[in-house]
C-alpha positions, 0 to 999 in steps of 0.5 A: 649548750652543755660542754662535755669536754671534761665530763665522764661519759658512759658509751652505753648509758643510752635512753630511748624516747619514742614519738607516738604518731597516732596519739601525738605524744612522747613516751620514755625515756626507756633505758636500752638493754645491750644484750637483746637478740634483735639488737645483736642481729641488726648490729651484725648487719650494719657493723660492716658499714663504714659511712652509710648503711643501706639495706633491708632489716627484718624485724620479728615479734612473737605472734605477729608477721615479720616485716622488712624495713628498708633502712638507711643509716648515716654516721654524721659528725655529731650523731647517727641518723636512720630513715626507715621505709616500709613497702606499701607506705607511699607517702614517705618514711615510716620513721626517723631515728636520731642517736646522739652518743654521749662522747659526741655531745661536745660536737653537737650542733646548737640547732640540732632539734630545729634541724631534725624537725626541719628534716621531718618536714622535708620528708613530709613526715609529720602525720599530725598537724602542729606536732613540729613544736612539740617534737622540737621542744621535747628534744631540746629539753632532753638535750639540755637536762640530760647531758651525760648519757646517749639519747635516742629519738625515734619518731613514728611518721605514719599511722598503721594498724596496731600489729604493724605499730608493735613490730615498728616499735620493736624495730626502732628498739633493735635499730637504736641499740645497733646504732649505738654499738656501731657508732661506739665501735667507730669512735673507739677505732678513731680514738685508737688511731688518734692515740697511735698517731700521737705516740708516733708524733711524740717519738718522732716517727714519721717526721721529716729530718731537718737539714741540720740533722742530716 
């Protein structure tokens, strides 16, 4: 597994990979654009969450009906994970999104791809029989060959009409960008806290006085 300890990282060099449930193949990678209206709107809703966001996110595409996606987002040690539901889809989530920020790559669990596919199985989120190995191998290959950028894997887990599929894809894109921003914001805050703590330690602030110093 790549060791990113000393490698330069760009917090916004992000690529989106999407699994097409109906066709049964991956598309991408697609570089994410930071300044997207839908991404900003989604980020505004989830940025206030400290550990877990759970709520309704609306996605609109010109010319199509807007849809509300019930979305739960987790900040894990090495990645962000979102599980997306849609009213009327009774057989489980309609999508799962994993965001692996470049600065967290050194913490990425060795069996991430396997555990991600296991989660899909647990959620009964394999619409196409035999897709597990294809999803697993693709994720492993990307993580092995593209270690310096943020990688996002969005997996459709149900088949819908073309109109719903278009809106769902847009939601994945907006959600992915918002999650990158959310995780980067949290990591930056942790970095600042660590620097402040280190400076305080170096100056002796907050250290208990020894008996000799009293």
